[in-house]
N, C-alpha and C positions, 0 to 999 in steps of 0.2 A: 204427416202421418196421420190427423183425422180427415185434410180433407180427399186423399187418396181413398181412403173409405167411402166416407161421402159419393165421395164417383162410383164408386162401386156399388156401390145403392140405388143410388140416380140410375145409374143403368138397366141396373138388374128389371129396376120399378116400372123401366121405362117397357125390354127386349116383354116381360111377364103381361103386361098391359094390350100390347097391340100381337105379342103370337098366340096368346094361351087367354085370356080375356079371365086374365087372374084377375080375382080383388087379394092381395095384398092385407096382412093384416099386422102386419111389423117389416120392419123393417132387413128382421132376420130372414122372414116366410118370403119377401120377395126376392133372394140368395136361395133360395130352398126351392121355392116354383123352377127354380133355369133347370134344378136336373129332372125334377118332374117332367120337363118340355122338354127332356132327354137333350137339353144342350151342351148342356153339364153333367160326368154322372154325377148317381146320386150321391154316394158316398162325400164327390169334392165339394157339391154344392152343402148338405147336410154340416161338413166340418170347417167349410170357410165361411156357411151364414153365422156366426160367430162374433166372426170381423164387427158385425153389427151391435152385437150388445157393449164389444172394448170400445164402441165409436160414444157408446151412446153412458157407459161410462167414466169415457173423454174429457165429453162435453158437457154432462150437468152435474158432475166431481160428485159423483153418488156421495166416495166413501171420501176414504188420502188415499188418495192415485198414488202409487207403489210404484215409485217414474223409475226404478231398476229393471222392477218387469218388465216395462213399456220398454224400456229398448232392451228388453231381452226377446222379447214378438217380436221387431223388426225386422233378424232377418226373414221371417215364418211369413212375412208378410210377405217381404219383398216377390219373395219362392211363388208365394199363391196369390196374386195381387201378379206375377207375369203365366200364372199356370189362368187365367179369367182371364188374361188375353190372345193369349191361342187357341178353347177353349168358344170364345168369340170368332175368335177372327176363323175358326178350321168349316164353324157355320156359317159363313157368309155372313156376318155380325159386324 
């Protein structure tokens, strides 16, 4: 899960740097910028950007991780990651 989210973040950072010359203040902002660049619908980009925050919790163990919660998020992560790829494909990226 962490690796998939890291890939989303990396891809988002590369695209925003190349296509928009945007500076990303955070991992979440890199994903949000894809909405501003009209690569994704802004609503999707804003919502999906939350995965970056989830990644930070998992990596840095900010709190005691609730593994039941993490597992409950997996189906949405799979669905949203699939949509992420479809939007990139549609944009020719």
